[in-house]
MDAnalysis code that builds the backbone (N, CA, C; Angstrom):
import MDAnalysis as mda
import numpy as np

u = mda.Universe.empty(561, n_residues=187, atom_resindex=np.repeat(np.arange(187), 3), trajectory=True)
u.add_TopologyAttr("name", ["N", "CA", "C"] * 187)
u.add_TopologyAttr("resid", np.arange(1, 188))
u.add_TopologyAttr("resname", ["MET", "GLN", "PRO", "HIS", "ILE", "ILE", "GLU", "LEU", "THR", "PRO", "PHE", "ALA", "ALA", "VAL", "GLY", "TYR", "SER", "SER", "ARG", "HIS", "MET", "ALA", "GLU", "ASN", "THR", "LYS", "GLU", "ASN", "VAL", "ASN", "ALA", "ALA", "THR", "PHE", "TRP", "GLU", "LYS", "ILE", "ASN", "LEU", "ASP", "TYR", "GLY", "PRO", "ILE", "LEU", "THR", "LYS", "LEU", "TYR", "ASP", "THR", "PHE", "THR", "LYS", "SER", "LYS", "HIS", "PHE", "GLU", "ILE", "CYS", "MET", "CYS", "TYR", "ASP", "ILE", "ASP", "GLU", "GLY", "ALA", "GLY", "GLU", "PHE", "THR", "TYR", "ILE", "LEU", "GLY", "ARG", "GLY", "ILE", "ASP", "ASN", "PRO", "ALA", "ASP", "LEU", "ALA", "ASN", "ILE", "GLN", "PRO", "ASP", "MET", "THR", "LYS", "VAL", "ASP", "ILE", "ALA", "GLY", "GLY", "LEU", "TYR", "ALA", "ILE", "PHE", "SER", "THR", "PRO", "PRO", "ALA", "ALA", "ASP", "SER", "PHE", "ILE", "GLN", "THR", "ALA", "GLN", "ASP", "THR", "TRP", "ASN", "GLU", "ILE", "PHE", "LEU", "ARG", "TRP", "LEU", "PRO", "GLN", "SER", "GLU", "PHE", "GLU", "TYR", "ASP", "GLY", "ALA", "ARG", "ARG", "ASP", "PHE", "SER", "TYR", "HIS", "ASP", "PHE", "ARG", "ASP", "HIS", "GLY", "TRP", "TYR", "PHE", "GLY", "GLY", "LYS", "VAL", "GLN", "VAL", "ASP", "ILE", "CYS", "ILE", "PRO", "ILE", "ARG", "GLN", "LYS", "GLU", "GLU", "GLU", "MET", "ARG", "LYS", "SER", "GLN", "LEU", "ARG", "ALA", "GLY", "ARG"])
u.atoms.positions = np.array([
    [17.627, -4.092, 4.142],
    [16.249, -3.990, 3.697],
    [16.069, -4.862, 2.474],
    [15.596, -6.064, 2.706],
    [15.367, -7.015, 1.630],
    [13.872, -7.267, 1.483],
    [13.324, -6.936, 0.328],
    [11.895, -7.190, 0.120],
    [11.647, -8.626, -0.322],
    [10.400, -9.008, -0.237],
    [9.933, -10.225, -0.885],
    [9.420, -9.780, -2.245],
    [9.876, -10.410, -3.294],
    [9.387, -10.099, -4.639],
    [8.340, -11.163, -4.958],
    [7.106, -10.709, -5.195],
    [6.020, -11.658, -5.440],
    [5.198, -11.238, -6.650],
    [4.498, -12.202, -7.192],
    [3.498, -11.948, -8.235],
    [2.173, -11.833, -7.494],
    [1.664, -10.637, -7.373],
    [0.457, -10.369, -6.594],
    [-0.793, -10.711, -7.398],
    [-1.723, -11.386, -6.761],
    [-3.020, -11.686, -7.358],
    [-3.898, -10.450, -7.241],
    [-4.624, -10.065, -8.283],
    [-5.494, -8.886, -8.197],
    [-6.542, -9.045, -7.096],
    [-6.894, -7.922, -6.468],
    [-7.952, -7.904, -5.459],
    [-8.522, -6.496, -5.394],
    [-9.539, -6.306, -4.594],
    [-10.158, -4.990, -4.433],
    [-9.956, -4.500, -3.004],
    [-9.920, -3.195, -2.857],
    [-9.965, -2.561, -1.538],
    [-11.246, -1.732, -1.519],
    [-12.042, -1.891, -0.478],
    [-13.291, -1.147, -0.353],
    [-13.249, -0.418, 0.981],
    [-13.547, 0.870, 0.933],
    [-13.499, 1.634, 2.169],
    [-13.990, 3.045, 1.976],
    [-13.368, 3.930, 2.720],
    [-13.769, 5.331, 2.726],
    [-12.618, 6.181, 2.226],
    [-12.932, 7.017, 1.244],
    [-11.899, 7.859, 0.639],
    [-12.190, 9.320, 0.924],
    [-11.133, 10.107, 0.835],
    [-11.253, 11.553, 1.020],
    [-10.158, 12.231, 0.209],
    [-10.448, 13.445, -0.240],
    [-9.509, 14.213, -1.075],
    [-8.710, 15.147, -0.175],
    [-7.392, 15.261, -0.441],
    [-6.503, 16.074, 0.390],
    [-5.535, 16.862, -0.467],
    [-4.949, 17.879, 0.147],
    [-3.929, 18.696, -0.514],
    [-2.638, 18.585, 0.280],
    [-1.534, 18.627, -0.442],
    [-0.217, 18.629, 0.184],
    [0.757, 19.305, -0.772],
    [1.611, 20.148, -0.226],
    [2.619, 20.793, -1.062],
    [3.566, 19.745, -1.621],
    [4.049, 19.999, -2.814],
    [5.032, 19.132, -3.462],
    [4.563, 17.684, -3.606],
    [3.285, 17.493, -3.884],
    [2.756, 16.146, -4.100],
    [3.427, 15.550, -5.331],
    [3.915, 14.332, -5.194],
    [4.633, 13.659, -6.275],
    [3.813, 12.492, -6.807],
    [4.383, 11.804, -7.774],
    [3.721, 10.684, -8.454],
    [3.184, 9.657, -7.471],
    [3.998, 9.280, -6.505],
    [3.528, 8.354, -5.481],
    [3.606, 9.076, -4.136],
    [2.561, 8.969, -3.377],
    [2.461, 9.682, -2.113],
    [2.565, 8.674, -0.983],
    [3.402, 8.956, -0.016],
    [3.603, 8.106, 1.141],
    [2.398, 8.225, 2.066],
    [1.549, 7.206, 2.109],
    [0.332, 7.239, 2.923],
    [0.638, 7.465, 4.393],
    [1.740, 6.921, 4.878],
    [2.065, 7.055, 6.305],
    [2.259, 8.505, 6.708],
    [2.686, 9.348, 5.789],
    [2.882, 10.758, 6.081],
    [1.575, 11.420, 6.512],
    [0.459, 10.887, 6.070],
    [-0.830, 11.541, 6.297],
    [-1.683, 10.881, 7.366],
    [-1.236, 9.782, 7.967],
    [-2.060, 9.068, 8.939],
    [-2.499, 9.958, 10.097],
    [-1.611, 10.802, 10.594],
    [-1.980, 11.671, 11.718],
    [-2.689, 12.945, 11.260],
    [-2.495, 13.338, 10.006],
    [-3.064, 14.587, 9.499],
    [-4.484, 14.421, 8.979],
    [-4.813, 13.224, 8.524],
    [-6.142, 12.980, 7.983],
    [-7.089, 12.755, 9.152],
    [-8.151, 13.497, 9.176],
    [-9.067, 13.468, 10.311],
    [-10.050, 12.310, 10.167],
    [-9.571, 11.099, 10.497],
    [-10.423, 9.919, 10.439],
    [-10.471, 9.275, 11.815],
    [-11.633, 8.805, 12.184],
    [-11.770, 8.011, 13.394],
    [-11.671, 6.559, 12.942],
    [-10.454, 6.034, 12.929],
    [-10.164, 4.739, 12.321],
    [-10.962, 3.589, 12.933],
    [-11.122, 3.559, 14.239],
    [-11.796, 2.440, 14.922],
    [-13.183, 2.145, 14.382],
    [-14.118, 3.117, 14.423],
    [-15.470, 2.846, 13.919],
    [-15.507, 2.506, 12.422],
    [-14.620, 3.125, 11.634],
    [-14.587, 2.841, 10.200],
    [-14.182, 1.389, 9.968],
    [-13.126, 0.959, 10.645],
    [-12.671, -0.422, 10.461],
    [-13.688, -1.421, 10.986],
    [-14.332, -1.097, 12.106],
    [-15.371, -1.985, 12.636],
    [-16.493, -2.151, 11.619],
    [-16.921, -1.042, 11.011],
    [-17.989, -1.116, 10.007],
    [-17.544, -1.950, 8.805],
    [-16.301, -1.755, 8.374],
    [-15.812, -2.515, 7.225],
    [-15.747, -4.010, 7.531],
    [-15.278, -4.367, 8.725],
    [-15.202, -5.790, 9.075],
    [-16.576, -6.403, 9.300],
    [-17.523, -5.619, 9.805],
    [-18.892, -6.113, 9.975],
    [-19.601, -6.291, 8.632],
    [-19.217, -5.489, 7.640],
    [-19.847, -5.534, 6.321],
    [-19.259, -6.629, 5.436],
    [-17.965, -6.812, 5.508],
    [-17.266, -7.758, 4.631],
    [-16.701, -8.892, 5.482],
    [-17.510, -9.897, 5.714],
    [-17.167, -10.954, 6.667],
    [-16.484, -12.169, 6.051],
    [-16.491, -12.269, 4.734],
    [-15.956, -13.471, 4.097],
    [-14.476, -13.362, 3.715],
    [-13.959, -12.148, 3.635],
    [-12.559, -11.947, 3.239],
    [-11.644, -12.060, 4.448],
    [-10.382, -12.419, 4.193],
    [-9.434, -12.540, 5.303],
    [-9.139, -11.160, 5.889],
    [-8.522, -11.147, 7.053],
    [-8.271, -9.912, 7.791],
    [-7.085, -9.143, 7.205],
    [-7.377, -8.054, 6.500],
    [-6.327, -7.101, 6.117],
    [-6.951, -5.796, 5.664],
    [-6.221, -4.715, 5.977],
    [-6.639, -3.383, 5.556],
    [-5.627, -2.843, 4.549],
    [-6.088, -1.886, 3.773],
    [-5.252, -1.220, 2.780],
    [-5.350, 0.284, 3.016],
    [-4.217, 0.947, 3.058],
    [-4.168, 2.409, 3.058],
    [-3.415, 2.813, 1.801],
    [-3.967, 3.779, 1.087],
    [-3.386, 4.118, -0.199],
    [-3.697, 5.563, -0.560],
    [-2.741, 6.195, -1.218],
    [-2.959, 7.496, -1.840],
    [-2.967, 7.253, -3.352],
    [-3.938, 7.852, -4.039],
    [-4.050, 7.638, -5.481],
    [-4.730, 8.847, -6.108],
    [-4.982, 8.797, -7.394],
    [-5.593, 9.902, -8.133],
    [-4.831, 11.189, -7.821],
    [-3.518, 11.118, -8.024],
    [-2.621, 12.205, -7.634],
    [-2.544, 13.250, -8.739],
    [-2.763, 14.502, -8.377],
    [-2.648, 15.630, -9.287],
    [-1.467, 16.469, -8.810],
    [-0.288, 16.239, -9.418],
    [0.916, 16.933, -8.975],
    [0.785, 18.440, -9.134],
    [0.160, 18.896, -10.227],
    [0.016, 20.328, -10.481],
    [-0.795, 21.031, -9.401],
    [-1.887, 20.425, -8.994],
    [-2.752, 21.023, -7.975],
    [-2.322, 20.649, -6.557],
    [-1.424, 19.660, -6.440],
    [-0.998, 19.209, -5.115],
    [-2.100, 18.475, -4.380],
    [-2.902, 17.700, -5.119],
    [-4.027, 16.984, -4.515],
    [-3.891, 15.485, -4.735],
    [-4.506, 14.728, -3.832],
    [-4.545, 13.281, -3.948],
    [-5.753, 12.772, -3.179],
    [-6.123, 11.528, -3.464],
    [-7.195, 10.857, -2.733],
    [-6.565, 9.817, -1.821],
    [-7.062, 9.752, -0.609],
    [-6.600, 8.774, 0.384],
    [-7.749, 7.825, 0.669],
    [-7.456, 6.529, 0.747],
    [-8.486, 5.562, 1.112],
    [-7.997, 4.712, 2.279],
    [-8.878, 4.535, 3.224],
    [-8.721, 3.535, 4.277],
    [-9.707, 2.449, 3.898],
    [-9.191, 1.290, 3.521],
    [-10.065, 0.253, 2.993],
    [-9.818, -1.110, 3.585],
    [-10.760, -1.943, 3.350],
    [-10.720, -3.343, 3.748],
    [-10.366, -4.123, 2.508],
    [-9.355, -4.977, 2.593],
    [-9.026, -5.814, 1.457],
    [-10.109, -6.838, 1.234],
    [-10.532, -6.977, -0.012],
    [-11.581, -7.937, -0.363],
    [-10.951, -9.001, -1.255],
    [-10.798, -10.210, -0.702],
    [-10.247, -11.301, -1.490],
    [-11.276, -12.406, -1.719],
    [-12.510, -12.185, -1.252],
    [-13.599, -13.126, -1.497],
    [-14.669, -12.396, -2.310],
    [-14.894, -12.793, -3.554],
    [-15.846, -12.084, -4.430],
    [-17.246, -11.928, -3.837],
    [-17.670, -12.824, -2.952],
    [-19.008, -12.723, -2.356],
    [-19.154, -11.436, -1.552],
    [-18.071, -10.922, -0.994],
    [-18.130, -9.685, -0.217],
    [-18.431, -8.452, -1.078],
    [-18.134, -8.516, -2.370],
    [-18.356, -7.358, -3.240],
    [-19.836, -6.975, -3.320],
    [-20.726, -7.902, -3.077],
    [-22.166, -7.609, -3.105],
    [-22.582, -6.732, -1.924],
    [-21.720, -6.584, -0.927],
    [-22.059, -5.814, 0.279],
    [-21.579, -4.365, 0.244],
    [-21.009, -3.927, -0.875],
    [-20.523, -2.552, -0.957],
    [-21.701, -1.593, -0.805],
    [-21.542, -0.615, 0.070],
    [-22.596, 0.359, 0.338],
    [-22.341, 1.644, -0.444],
    [-23.387, 2.444, -0.680],
    [-23.249, 3.634, -1.531],
    [-22.197, 4.647, -1.060],
    [-21.927, 4.714, 0.241],
    [-20.957, 5.689, 0.726],
    [-19.519, 5.164, 0.707],
    [-19.319, 3.979, 0.177],
    [-17.991, 3.358, 0.127],
    [-17.376, 3.507, -1.255],
    [-16.065, 3.436, -1.289],
    [-15.294, 3.509, -2.532],
    [-14.610, 2.171, -2.757],
    [-14.639, 1.699, -4.004],
    [-13.934, 0.466, -4.370],
    [-12.763, 0.836, -5.272],
    [-11.589, 0.316, -4.925],
    [-10.392, 0.520, -5.733],
    [-9.840, -0.856, -6.087],
    [-9.625, -1.083, -7.373],
    [-9.060, -2.358, -7.805],
    [-7.536, -2.285, -7.761],
    [-6.941, -3.311, -7.186],
    [-5.487, -3.435, -7.130],
    [-5.102, -4.462, -8.191],
    [-4.412, -3.998, -9.213],
    [-4.006, -4.891, -10.301],
    [-2.926, -5.839, -9.820],
    [-2.966, -7.023, -10.332],
    [-1.916, -7.983, -10.021],
    [-0.635, -7.619, -10.743],
    [0.383, -8.377, -10.477],
    [1.663, -8.152, -11.121],
    [2.795, -8.251, -10.120],
    [3.963, -7.884, -10.575],
    [5.162, -7.989, -9.764],
    [5.206, -6.868, -8.721],
    [5.398, -7.259, -7.466],
    [5.477, -6.307, -6.359],
    [6.674, -6.621, -5.474],
    [7.278, -5.573, -4.950],
    [8.286, -5.705, -3.897],
    [7.563, -5.387, -2.587],
    [7.616, -6.327, -1.646],
    [6.916, -6.183, -0.370],
    [7.963, -5.970, 0.726],
    [7.881, -4.824, 1.384],
    [8.799, -4.458, 2.451],
    [8.041, -4.440, 3.768],
    [8.550, -5.122, 4.791],
    [7.959, -5.065, 6.128],
    [8.684, -3.995, 6.929],
    [7.925, -3.113, 7.570],
    [8.542, -2.111, 8.429],
    [9.113, -2.817, 9.658],
    [10.140, -2.259, 10.262],
    [10.615, -2.840, 11.521],
    [9.513, -2.695, 12.581],
    [9.352, -3.680, 13.473],
    [8.361, -3.528, 14.539],
    [8.671, -2.272, 15.371],
    [7.657, -1.463, 15.628],
    [7.853, -0.213, 16.363],
    [6.617, 0.086, 17.204],
    [6.796, 0.878, 18.229],
    [5.681, 1.258, 19.103],
    [5.386, 2.738, 18.915],
    [5.935, 3.559, 19.747],
    [5.638, 4.996, 19.731],
    [6.044, 5.680, 18.430],
    [7.087, 5.203, 17.808],
    [7.604, 5.854, 16.603],
    [7.129, 5.166, 15.332],
    [5.983, 4.491, 15.398],
    [5.547, 3.693, 14.258],
    [5.381, 4.526, 12.986],
    [4.754, 5.675, 13.069],
    [4.529, 6.485, 11.861],
    [5.866, 6.916, 11.266],
    [6.789, 7.329, 12.120],
    [8.120, 7.708, 11.631],
    [8.824, 6.506, 11.011],
    [8.684, 5.339, 11.626],
    [9.298, 4.114, 11.088],
    [8.736, 3.807, 9.703],
    [7.429, 3.946, 9.528],
    [6.816, 3.712, 8.214],
    [7.323, 4.736, 7.196],
    [7.396, 6.005, 7.594],
    [7.902, 7.037, 6.685],
    [9.347, 6.757, 6.298],
    [10.156, 6.353, 7.276],
    [11.557, 6.033, 6.992],
    [11.663, 4.857, 6.027],
    [10.778, 3.881, 6.168],
    [10.795, 2.725, 5.268],
    [10.460, 3.152, 3.844],
    [9.420, 3.992, 3.673],
    [9.089, 4.501, 2.339],
    [10.299, 5.218, 1.733],
    [10.928, 6.083, 2.524],
    [12.096, 6.819, 2.017],
    [13.223, 5.874, 1.625],
    [13.484, 4.887, 2.453],
    [14.543, 3.913, 2.172],
    [14.259, 3.183, 0.852],
    [13.005, 2.836, 0.626],
    [12.623, 2.137, -0.611],
    [12.937, 2.994, -1.830],
    [12.460, 4.245, -1.821],
    [12.554, 5.082, -3.022],
    [13.909, 5.770, -3.186],
    [14.599, 6.028, -2.089],
    [15.874, 6.732, -2.202],
    [17.074, 5.793, -2.283],
    [16.954, 4.592, -1.716],
    [18.109, 3.695, -1.705],
    [17.842, 2.384, -2.453],
    [16.825, 1.628, -2.007],
    [16.662, 0.298, -2.573],
    [16.330, 0.336, -4.058],
    [15.306, 1.072, -4.439],
    [14.851, 1.067, -5.829],
    [15.948, 1.522, -6.803],
    [16.650, 2.636, -6.553],
    [17.689, 3.047, -7.504],
    [18.831, 2.038, -7.644],
    [19.090, 1.252, -6.601],
    [20.205, 0.308, -6.634],
    [19.773, -1.099, -7.084],
    [18.476, -1.305, -7.244],
    [17.985, -2.634, -7.586],
    [17.923, -2.821, -9.097],
    [17.564, -4.012, -9.506],
    [17.375, -4.296, -10.930],
    [15.970, -3.912, -11.396],
    [15.186, -3.285, -10.495],
    [13.794, -2.951, -10.777],
    [13.571, -1.443, -10.809],
    [12.445, -1.071, -11.399],
    [11.996, 0.314, -11.361],
    [10.527, 0.334, -10.959],
    [10.081, 1.484, -10.495],
    [8.693, 1.662, -10.074],
    [7.790, 1.535, -11.292],
    [6.713, 0.770, -11.163],
    [5.752, 0.603, -12.253],
    [4.549, 1.499, -11.975],
    [4.561, 2.680, -12.548],
    [3.519, 3.676, -12.309],
    [2.166, 3.325, -12.894],
    [2.071, 2.236, -13.653],
    [0.779, 1.820, -14.202],
    [-0.075, 1.120, -13.147],
    [0.545, 0.765, -12.018],
    [-0.174, 0.092, -10.926],
    [-0.017, 0.915, -9.652],
    [-0.664, 0.500, -8.577],
    [-0.720, 1.298, -7.348],
    [0.158, 0.719, -6.240],
    [0.803, 1.622, -5.508],
    [1.484, 1.203, -4.286],
    [0.513, 1.377, -3.124],
    [0.746, 0.662, -2.036],
    [-0.167, 0.737, -0.893],
    [0.505, 0.141, 0.337],
    [-0.077, 0.423, 1.492],
    [0.375, -0.254, 2.705],
    [-0.668, -1.299, 3.074],
    [-0.165, -2.446, 3.511],
    [-0.970, -3.628, 3.814],
    [-0.893, -3.859, 5.320],
    [-2.049, -3.878, 5.957],
    [-2.127, -4.005, 7.414],
    [-2.876, -5.289, 7.764],
    [-2.213, -6.168, 8.507],
    [-2.868, -7.386, 8.971],
    [-2.786, -7.424, 10.498],
    [-2.812, -8.590, 11.092],
    [-2.808, -8.691, 12.551],
    [-1.572, -8.067, 13.193],
    [-0.465, -7.983, 12.462],
    [0.753, -7.376, 13.015],
    [0.574, -5.902, 13.313],
    [-0.451, -5.283, 12.734],
    [-0.701, -3.850, 12.914],
    [-1.489, -3.550, 14.193],
    [-1.830, -4.548, 14.953],
    [-2.666, -4.328, 16.134],
    [-1.906, -4.414, 17.448],
    [-0.598, -4.640, 17.381],
    [0.206, -4.699, 18.588],
    [0.079, -5.995, 19.353],
    [-0.489, -7.025, 18.741],
    [-0.648, -8.321, 19.401],
    [0.637, -9.129, 19.350],
    [1.553, -8.734, 18.494],
    [2.829, -9.417, 18.352],
    [3.940, -8.451, 18.738],
    [5.143, -8.935, 18.826],
    [6.325, -8.099, 19.051],
    [6.231, -7.252, 20.315],
    [5.592, -7.752, 21.364],
    [5.535, -7.023, 22.632],
    [4.836, -5.682, 22.537],
    [3.738, -5.616, 21.806],
    [2.974, -4.374, 21.685],
    [3.409, -3.482, 20.534],
    [4.449, -3.857, 19.842],
    [4.897, -3.077, 18.689],
    [4.074, -3.465, 17.474],
    [4.051, -2.596, 16.471],
    [3.267, -2.855, 15.264],
    [4.168, -2.899, 14.036],
    [3.657, -3.567, 13.002],
    [4.393, -3.726, 11.759],
    [3.401, -3.782, 10.605],
    [3.734, -3.162, 9.477],
    [2.921, -3.236, 8.265],
    [3.829, -3.557, 7.091],
    [3.206, -3.900, 5.970],
    [3.950, -4.119, 4.731],
    [3.704, -2.960, 3.782],
    [4.742, -2.543, 3.116],
    [4.641, -1.527, 2.071],
    [4.827, -2.255, 0.754],
    [3.856, -2.118, -0.121],
    [3.794, -2.891, -1.362],
    [4.026, -1.966, -2.551],
    [5.101, -2.207, -3.273],
    [5.535, -1.336, -4.363],
    [5.461, -2.089, -5.684],
    [4.682, -1.576, -6.650],
    [4.631, -2.226, -7.969],
    [5.951, -1.987, -8.701],
    [6.518, -3.049, -9.234],
    [7.817, -2.936, -9.897],
    [7.797, -3.657, -11.242],
    [8.782, -3.326, -12.043],
    [9.063, -4.050, -13.282],
    [10.587, -4.032, -13.443],
    [11.083, -4.990, -14.174],
    [12.521, -5.065, -14.374],
    [12.975, -3.886, -15.230],
    [14.106, -3.278, -14.851],
    [14.659, -2.185, -15.643],
    [15.020, -2.703, -17.024],
    [14.901, -1.856, -18.006],
    [15.139, -2.255, -19.392],
    [16.527, -2.863, -19.577],
    [17.549, -2.259, -19.003],
    [18.922, -2.768, -19.131],
    [19.043, -4.151, -18.496],
    [18.429, -4.343, -17.344],
    [18.471, -5.642, -16.671],
    [17.716, -6.699, -17.483],
    [16.641, -6.280, -18.135],
    [15.873, -7.206, -18.964],
    [16.717, -7.670, -20.151],
    [17.456, -6.747, -20.757],
    [18.329, -7.114, -21.885],
    [19.398, -8.103, -21.436],
    [19.973, -7.867, -20.256],
    [20.993, -8.783, -19.738],
    [20.406, -10.165, -19.483],
    [19.215, -10.227, -18.949],
    [18.561, -11.520, -18.682],
    [18.310, -12.256, -19.986],
    [17.879, -11.533, -21.001],
    [17.607, -12.162, -22.299],
    [18.889, -12.679, -22.933],
    [19.989, -11.922, -22.778],
    [21.266, -12.379, -23.311],
    [21.735, -13.641, -22.594],
    [21.567, -13.674, -21.275],
    [21.966, -14.867, -20.512],
    [21.117, -16.067, -20.905],
    [19.868, -15.828, -21.272],
    [18.970, -16.917, -21.660],
    [19.178, -17.321, -23.131],
    [20.080, -16.596, -23.839],
    [20.367, -16.932, -25.240],
    [19.321, -16.461, -26.204],
    [18.616, -15.401, -25.877],
    [17.561, -14.902, -26.781],
    [18.093, -13.833, -27.670],
])
């Protein structure tokens, strides 16, 4: 499991949000865990978002945010990524806009999967937080948001009908690793 480490350009996600409860809600919530539990009719929502925001490239964002660990609550958004500022003028009153801050991100692609796609996404989230992150030179940057990024690979048009998404994790270099880098650079 090797991520792409990139400097992400800030953008907005605009879509439909809803508040949910889950036992043992933690700082970051795995959106894939809730895809089947959240009562959304994804098709009409995505069609409306694509009909409304025609200038931005094709990608969706799913994200859990505004997490209240004490109450076990979080907000979930199914949104359309907006990378063309002209589309922001089309936001409708029933839509929610969430800004995604730029910065360093680790981008993980789920393995292509068909029937077990939700489980594959959940397994990828677990692998990131339980194995990759603790063993890497990075730590989770809680000042920014994690999210799943869905493009054409999420529609089953590639990989023989299987689907794939990216899981985007905000990261920063661990303090100890930063000190080592500075020493190597002679600072």
